[in-house]
C-alpha positions as CSV (number, residue, x, y, z in Angstrom):
1,M,-12.1,-4.2,-23.7
2,P,-11.3,-6.4,-20.2
3,R,-12.0,-4.6,-17.1
4,L,-9.8,-2.3,-16.6
5,F,-9.4,-1.4,-13.0
6,G,-7.8,-3.5,-10.5
7,T,-7.6,-4.1,-6.8
8,D,-5.4,-1.0,-7.0
9,G,-6.5,1.1,-9.8
10,I,-5.3,0.3,-13.5
11,R,-2.2,-1.2,-14.5
12,G,-0.4,-2.7,-17.3
13,I,2.6,-2.6,-19.6
14,A,3.4,0.4,-20.6
15,N,2.9,1.6,-24.8
16,K,1.6,-1.8,-24.6
17,E,-1.7,-2.4,-22.4
18,L,-1.4,0.8,-20.9
19,T,-1.4,3.1,-24.2
20,P,-0.8,6.9,-24.3
21,E,-4.6,6.8,-26.4
22,L,-6.4,4.6,-23.4
23,T,-4.5,7.2,-20.5
24,F,-6.1,10.5,-23.1
25,K,-9.0,8.3,-22.5
26,V,-9.1,7.9,-18.9
27,G,-8.3,11.5,-18.3
28,R,-11.6,13.1,-20.0
29,A,-13.4,10.2,-18.3
30,A,-12.0,10.6,-14.9
31,A,-11.9,14.6,-15.2
32,H,-15.9,14.2,-16.0
33,I,-16.8,11.9,-13.2
34,L,-14.4,13.3,-10.4
35,A,-15.7,17.1,-11.2
36,E,-19.2,16.6,-11.5
37,G,-19.4,19.5,-13.5
38,N,-17.5,21.7,-10.9
39,Q,-14.4,23.9,-11.8
40,G,-11.2,23.0,-10.1
41,K,-7.7,21.4,-10.0
42,I,-6.6,18.1,-10.3
43,V,-2.8,16.7,-8.7
44,V,-0.9,14.4,-10.8
45,G,1.9,12.8,-9.5
46,K,4.4,10.0,-10.6
47,D,7.1,7.2,-9.5
48,T,10.4,7.3,-11.5
49,R,9.4,5.6,-14.2
50,L,10.7,6.3,-17.9
51,S,7.0,5.8,-19.3
52,G,5.5,8.1,-16.6
53,D,6.7,11.0,-18.8
54,M,4.5,9.9,-21.9
55,L,1.7,8.2,-19.7
56,E,1.6,12.2,-17.6
57,A,1.4,14.4,-20.9
58,A,-1.9,12.1,-22.1
59,L,-3.6,12.0,-18.8
60,I,-3.1,15.8,-18.6
61,A,-3.8,15.9,-21.9
62,G,-7.2,14.3,-21.1
63,I,-7.6,16.3,-18.3
64,T,-7.4,19.6,-19.7
65,S,-8.9,18.9,-22.3
66,M,-12.4,18.8,-20.0
67,G,-11.6,22.2,-18.7
68,L,-10.1,21.5,-15.9
69,D,-6.8,22.9,-13.9
70,V,-3.6,20.6,-13.2
71,I,-1.4,20.9,-10.3
72,Q,2.1,19.0,-11.7
73,L,4.3,16.8,-8.9
74,G,6.5,15.3,-11.1
75,I,8.5,13.0,-8.8
76,I,6.2,11.6,-5.6
77,P,5.5,9.1,-3.3
78,T,1.3,8.3,-3.4
79,P,1.0,9.1,0.0
80,A,2.2,12.6,-1.0
81,V,-0.6,13.1,-3.7
82,A,-3.1,11.7,-0.8
83,Y,-2.1,14.3,1.0
84,L,-1.3,17.0,-1.3
85,T,-4.7,16.6,-2.7
86,R,-6.4,18.1,0.5
87,R,-3.5,20.7,1.2
88,Y,-3.9,22.2,-2.2
89,E,-8.0,21.4,-1.8
90,A,-8.1,19.9,-5.2
91,L,-10.7,17.9,-6.9
92,A,-9.0,14.9,-7.3
93,G,-5.6,13.4,-7.1
94,V,-3.9,10.8,-9.6
95,V,-0.8,8.8,-9.2
96,I,1.2,7.4,-12.2
97,S,2.7,4.2,-10.5
98,A,3.1,0.5,-10.8
99,S,3.7,0.6,-6.8
100,H,6.1,-2.7,-6.6
101,N,6.1,-4.0,-10.2
102,P,9.0,-4.1,-12.7
103,G,10.1,-1.0,-14.5
104,E,8.4,-1.8,-17.5
105,Y,4.6,-1.8,-16.1
106,N,3.0,1.6,-15.2
107,G,-0.2,2.2,-13.9
108,I,-3.2,4.9,-12.8
109,K,-4.2,5.3,-9.7
110,F,-6.9,7.9,-8.5
111,F,-7.8,9.6,-5.3
112,D,-11.2,12.4,-4.3
113,G,-10.7,15.1,-3.0
114,R,-10.6,13.9,0.7
115,G,-7.8,11.4,-0.3
116,L,-9.5,8.3,0.0
117,K,-9.1,6.0,-3.1
118,L,-12.2,6.1,-5.6
119,P,-15.2,3.3,-4.7
120,D,-15.8,0.6,-7.1
121,E,-18.9,2.3,-8.2
122,M,-17.0,5.5,-9.4
123,E,-14.5,3.4,-11.2
124,D,-16.9,1.6,-12.8
125,R,-18.7,5.0,-13.9
126,I,-14.9,6.5,-15.8
127,E,-14.8,2.9,-17.2
128,E,-17.9,2.7,-18.9
129,I,-17.1,6.3,-20.6
130,V,-13.8,5.3,-21.6
131,K,-15.2,2.2,-22.9
132,N,-18.0,4.7,-25.0
133,A,-15.6,7.9,-25.4
134,E,-17.8,9.0,-28.6
135,G,-20.3,10.0,-26.1
136,L,-18.7,12.2,-23.8
137,D,-18.5,15.4,-26.2
138,V,-17.8,17.7,-23.7
139,R,-15.0,20.3,-25.3
140,P,-14.0,23.5,-23.8
141,I,-12.4,26.3,-26.4
142,A,-11.0,29.4,-25.4
143,D,-9.9,30.9,-22.4
144,K,-12.1,27.6,-20.8
145,I,-9.3,24.3,-21.6
146,G,-7.4,23.8,-18.5
147,R,-4.0,24.9,-17.7
148,I,-0.8,23.4,-15.9
149,I,0.2,24.8,-13.3
150,I,3.8,23.1,-12.3
151,E,4.3,22.9,-7.8
152,E,7.8,23.6,-7.5
153,N,6.8,22.8,-3.5
154,G,5.6,19.5,-3.4
155,Q,8.2,17.5,-2.2
156,R,8.7,20.5,0.5
157,D,5.2,20.7,1.5
158,Y,5.6,16.9,2.0
159,K,8.4,16.7,4.3
160,E,7.6,19.3,6.3
161,Y,3.9,18.0,6.9
162,L,5.8,14.3,7.9
163,K,8.1,16.4,10.0
164,S,5.2,18.5,12.0
165,I,3.1,14.7,12.7
166,V,6.6,13.4,14.6
167,D,7.7,16.5,15.9
168,I,11.3,14.3,16.8
169,D,15.2,14.8,16.7
170,L,17.2,12.0,15.5
171,K,20.6,12.9,16.4
172,G,22.9,10.3,16.9
173,K,21.0,8.1,15.2
174,K,22.0,5.9,12.1
175,I,19.4,4.7,9.8
176,A,19.7,2.6,6.5
177,M,17.4,3.1,3.5
178,D,16.8,1.3,0.5
179,C,14.8,3.9,-1.9
180,G,14.6,1.3,-4.5
181,H,15.3,3.6,-6.9
182,G,11.7,4.7,-6.5
183,A,9.6,7.3,-5.9
184,L,11.5,8.6,-2.5
185,Y,14.8,8.1,-3.7
186,K,15.4,12.0,-3.1
187,I,12.9,12.9,0.1
188,G,13.6,9.9,2.0
189,P,17.2,10.4,2.6
190,E,16.5,14.1,2.9
191,I,14.0,13.8,5.9
192,I,16.7,11.8,8.0
193,E,18.9,14.1,7.1
194,E,16.6,17.3,8.0
195,L,15.9,15.7,11.3
196,N,19.7,15.6,11.9
197,G,19.8,12.1,11.7
198,Q,22.7,10.2,9.8
199,V,21.5,8.0,6.8
200,V,23.4,5.7,4.3
201,V,21.2,5.0,1.4
202,V,21.6,2.2,-1.2
203,N,19.3,2.0,-4.7
204,N,18.7,5.6,-5.0
205,R,19.9,6.5,-8.6
206,P,16.7,5.7,-10.6
207,D,16.9,5.2,-14.1
208,G,13.7,5.1,-16.1
209,M,13.7,1.1,-15.6
210,N,15.4,0.0,-12.5
211,I,12.4,0.6,-10.2
212,N,11.9,-2.5,-7.7
213,K,14.9,-4.3,-9.9
214,D,16.2,-6.6,-7.0
215,C,16.3,-3.8,-4.5
216,G,13.2,-2.1,-2.0
217,S,10.7,-4.0,0.4
218,T,10.6,-6.9,-1.9
219,N,14.2,-7.7,-1.6
220,P,14.8,-7.3,2.2
221,E,17.6,-9.3,2.5
222,I,19.6,-6.0,0.8
223,I,18.5,-3.8,3.8
224,K,19.2,-6.6,6.2
225,K,22.7,-6.7,5.3
226,L,23.0,-2.5,5.1
227,V,21.7,-2.9,9.0
228,L,23.9,-5.0,10.0
229,D,27.3,-3.9,7.8
230,E,26.4,-0.3,9.4
231,G,25.5,-1.1,12.8
232,A,22.7,1.2,11.8
233,D,19.6,1.7,14.2
234,M,16.9,0.6,11.8
235,G,16.5,-0.1,7.9
236,I,14.0,1.0,6.1
237,S,13.0,-0.6,2.5
238,F,10.5,1.3,0.4
239,D,8.6,-0.1,-2.5
240,G,8.5,2.0,-6.3
241,D,5.5,4.6,-5.2
242,G,6.5,4.7,-1.2
243,D,3.5,3.6,0.4
244,R,4.4,0.5,2.2
245,I,7.9,-0.4,4.3
246,I,9.6,-3.2,5.0
247,A,11.6,-2.1,8.4
248,V,14.6,-4.0,9.9
249,D,15.3,-3.8,13.5
250,N,18.9,-2.9,15.0
251,K,19.7,-6.7,14.9
252,G,18.7,-7.3,10.9
253,N,15.6,-8.9,12.0
254,I,12.1,-7.6,9.6
255,I,9.8,-5.8,11.2
256,N,6.4,-6.7,9.1
257,G,3.3,-4.9,9.0
258,D,1.9,-7.0,12.0
259,H,4.6,-6.2,14.2
260,I,4.0,-2.7,13.5
261,L,0.4,-2.7,14.1
262,A,1.7,-3.9,17.9
263,I,4.2,-1.5,18.4
264,C,2.6,1.7,17.4
265,A,-1.1,-0.1,18.8
266,T,0.8,-0.1,22.6
267,Y,2.4,3.2,22.1
268,L,-1.6,4.7,20.9
269,K,-3.0,3.1,23.7
270,D,-0.4,4.6,26.4
271,K,-1.1,8.0,25.5
272,G,-4.5,7.2,25.3
273,K,-4.8,7.6,21.7
274,L,-6.2,4.6,20.2
275,N,-9.6,5.0,19.6
276,K,-11.9,1.8,20.9
277,N,-8.5,0.0,21.7
278,T,-8.7,-1.6,18.6
279,V,-6.5,-2.1,15.1
280,V,-7.9,-3.0,12.3
281,G,-6.2,-6.0,10.3
282,T,-6.9,-8.4,7.4
283,V,-7.7,-12.2,7.0
284,M,-4.2,-12.6,7.0
285,T,-2.8,-11.0,10.0
286,N,-0.9,-13.2,12.5
287,M,-2.8,-14.7,15.2
288,G,0.3,-13.9,17.0
289,L,-0.9,-10.3,16.9
290,D,-4.8,-11.3,18.1
291,V,-2.9,-13.3,20.8
292,Y,-0.7,-10.3,22.1
293,L,-3.2,-7.2,21.3
294,R,-6.3,-9.5,23.5
295,E,-3.2,-10.0,26.1
296,N,-2.7,-6.6,26.3
297,G,-6.6,-4.8,26.5
298,M,-7.2,-4.3,23.0
299,D,-9.2,-5.2,20.2
300,I,-8.9,-6.5,16.3
301,V,-11.1,-6.7,13.5
302,K,-10.3,-8.3,10.2
303,T,-11.5,-7.3,6.6
304,A,-10.7,-8.8,3.0
305,V,-7.1,-8.5,1.7
306,G,-6.0,-4.8,0.6
307,D,-5.6,-1.8,2.0
308,R,-8.7,0.0,0.7
309,Y,-10.4,-2.4,2.8
310,V,-8.6,-1.4,5.9
311,L,-9.1,2.1,5.3
312,E,-13.2,1.6,4.5
313,E,-13.9,-0.3,8.0
314,M,-11.7,2.5,9.8
315,L,-13.3,5.2,8.3
316,D,-17.0,3.5,9.4
317,K,-16.2,3.0,13.1
318,G,-14.0,5.6,13.7
319,Y,-10.4,3.4,14.1
320,V,-7.2,5.4,14.3
321,I,-4.8,2.6,13.0
322,G,-4.7,-0.3,10.9
323,G,-2.5,-2.1,8.0
324,E,-1.4,-5.0,6.5
325,Q,1.4,-7.6,7.0
326,S,2.8,-6.3,4.0
327,G,3.8,-3.1,5.2
328,H,0.5,-1.3,4.3
329,I,0.6,0.9,7.5
330,I,-2.2,3.6,8.1
331,F,-2.6,6.2,10.8
332,L,-5.7,7.3,10.1
333,D,-5.2,10.7,12.1
334,Y,-2.4,11.8,9.8
335,N,-3.2,10.1,6.3
336,T,-5.7,8.7,3.9
337,T,-3.3,5.7,2.7
338,G,-0.6,3.9,3.6
339,D,2.9,5.7,3.9
340,G,6.1,3.8,4.2
341,L,8.2,7.2,5.2
342,A,6.1,8.3,8.0
343,T,5.9,4.8,8.9
344,G,9.2,4.7,9.4
345,L,9.6,7.6,11.7
346,H,6.6,6.7,13.6
347,L,8.4,3.8,14.4
348,L,11.5,5.8,15.5
349,K,9.2,8.3,17.9
350,V,8.2,5.3,19.7
351,A,11.7,3.9,20.1
352,L,13.2,7.8,21.0
353,E,10.5,7.8,23.4
354,T,10.3,4.9,25.3
355,G,14.0,4.4,25.3
356,K,13.7,1.1,23.7
357,S,16.2,-0.3,20.9
358,L,13.5,-1.6,17.6
359,D,14.7,-5.3,18.8
360,E,13.0,-4.5,22.3
361,L,10.1,-3.6,20.1
362,N,10.0,-6.0,17.4
363,S,10.1,-8.8,20.1
364,L,6.3,-7.8,21.8
365,M,4.5,-9.8,19.6
366,E,5.3,-14.1,19.0
367,D,4.2,-15.1,15.1
368,Y,2.7,-18.6,14.8
369,P,3.8,-20.2,12.3
370,Q,2.3,-20.2,8.8
371,V,2.2,-22.4,5.1
372,L,0.7,-20.6,2.3
373,V,0.3,-23.3,-0.6
374,N,-1.3,-22.9,-3.7
375,A,-4.1,-25.1,-5.5
376,R,-4.2,-25.1,-8.7
377,V,-8.0,-25.2,-10.0
378,Q,-10.2,-24.1,-13.0
379,N,-10.4,-20.0,-13.5
380,D,-14.1,-20.0,-13.2
381,K,-14.6,-22.5,-9.7
382,K,-12.3,-20.6,-8.0
383,H,-15.1,-18.7,-5.7
384,K,-17.1,-21.7,-5.8
385,Y,-14.6,-23.6,-3.2
386,L,-17.2,-23.6,-0.5
387,E,-20.1,-24.9,-2.7
388,D,-18.3,-27.7,-2.7
389,E,-19.6,-30.1,0.2
390,V,-16.1,-32.3,0.7
391,I,-14.0,-29.1,0.7
392,K,-15.9,-27.5,3.3
393,K,-16.8,-30.6,5.6
394,E,-12.5,-31.1,5.4
395,I,-11.9,-27.2,6.3
396,E,-14.8,-27.8,9.4
397,R,-12.8,-31.0,10.6
398,I,-9.5,-28.8,10.5
399,E,-10.9,-26.0,12.0
400,E,-12.2,-28.8,15.5
401,L,-8.8,-30.2,15.1
402,F,-6.7,-26.9,15.9
403,H,-9.6,-26.2,19.1
404,G,-9.2,-22.0,18.5
405,K,-5.4,-22.4,18.1
406,G,-5.2,-22.5,14.5
407,R,-7.3,-21.9,11.4
408,V,-7.9,-21.5,8.3
409,V,-8.1,-19.1,5.4
410,I,-8.6,-19.7,1.9
411,R,-8.6,-17.0,-0.6
412,P,-9.3,-17.5,-4.1
413,S,-6.2,-15.4,-6.3
414,G,-7.6,-12.1,-8.1
415,T,-5.6,-12.9,-11.2
416,E,-4.4,-16.2,-11.4
417,P,-6.6,-19.7,-11.2
418,L,-5.2,-20.5,-8.2
419,V,-7.0,-20.8,-4.6
420,R,-4.5,-19.8,-1.5
421,V,-4.6,-21.7,1.4
422,M,-3.4,-20.5,4.2
423,I,-2.7,-22.6,7.1
424,E,-1.6,-21.1,10.8
425,G,-1.1,-22.9,13.8
426,E,1.5,-24.0,16.6
427,D,3.6,-26.4,14.8
428,Q,5.2,-25.5,11.7
429,K,5.7,-29.6,10.5
430,E,1.6,-30.3,11.2
431,I,0.6,-27.4,9.5
432,T,2.9,-28.1,6.3
433,K,1.2,-31.3,6.4
434,I,-2.3,-30.1,6.1
435,A,-2.1,-27.3,4.3
436,E,-0.6,-29.3,1.3
437,E,-3.5,-32.0,1.9
438,L,-6.1,-29.6,1.4
439,A,-5.0,-27.9,-1.6
440,Q,-4.7,-31.3,-2.7
441,I,-8.5,-31.9,-2.3
442,I,-9.3,-28.8,-3.8
443,E,-7.5,-29.2,-6.9
444,N,-8.8,-33.2,-7.0
445,R,-12.5,-31.5,-6.5
446,I,-12.2,-28.2,-8.7
447,G,-8.7,-28.1,-10.6
């Protein structure tokens, strides 16, 4: 069996790679590891995929067969599961979702009782039991078998929590929203209306297979057009499980994760709430954010790509805001995971309190040109590019050429036989040429 857990839980084509039989075993193994002998409850939510019912049934059967109760939330976004796991004092939370992947895919990801993604070591222990399931002989009987508790107030509790953390009145504001036929198709529009705003919604009719299909955060042209056509004050576009956002200002310009960090970090600093005056980004964060923060009395620290690494750094050092260019933004004072809807509401709060339009806020930082080129390599050598002296010296030569006004980021793909070459600098034409040449050298040496 290949490795189960990837960078964001288990994922695969439902009923082919991610089967109900496998899901049942995962439910049993996870219940065993997460409970650690304690009695309690596990929260389970899902997105709008057709396969969600099948996998949910198998997962819950596995969990309850180990003697644990399940709080069944139904269709609800990933950040809501992280929050409600804490609120309902559960042992753990589980989301059945494949995020931005097409409808035939599905996945399983776990949170511990604090709403944190599981560390690699714990995922490894679950995986080991799944692969050796005959060793798990726990079989409670009679009244020791777990029960299903259908929680009908999960969506309401999550909405009330979001409203409490922003405390805004959107009267007179028009918000455009692309729900991507995903988990926020109902909650997203409802919360704007409950905050007295006007909402114009598209892609909020999930049929089980159309999640992320030519819509949502991976197709920003839709929300850009909707904002301009409707004269909206802001556009919000979500992925399938609602943990990230692509926002659009009132002039139709994308507000990506780097710009969101600039806007919200500035607001927090002005309020005296930006702990250590520091933001957490990743190695792919645009240098323009570095420059902006430095010029405005703030710092940035960078992690490997992945919101789990951003969160680990925040927890370790006490930072309160961090995120990725892709729109995973974490406000640690409020939640332990990226939350697309909460991030959109935070942006609206900043605009209302500062009296500035979103396009004014979006122009706080200026992006440095970036170019990304893939070098196709031998899969077993993609992590060894820095062992090659020719590649190493070429990278050093390029960095000296930039004199601190550009950079090179080399990142092996997690799933493909590729090394990704990202070059950032002041001149688009120059960095494109440099990136293509460096990618060719890498291909020649280890391709």
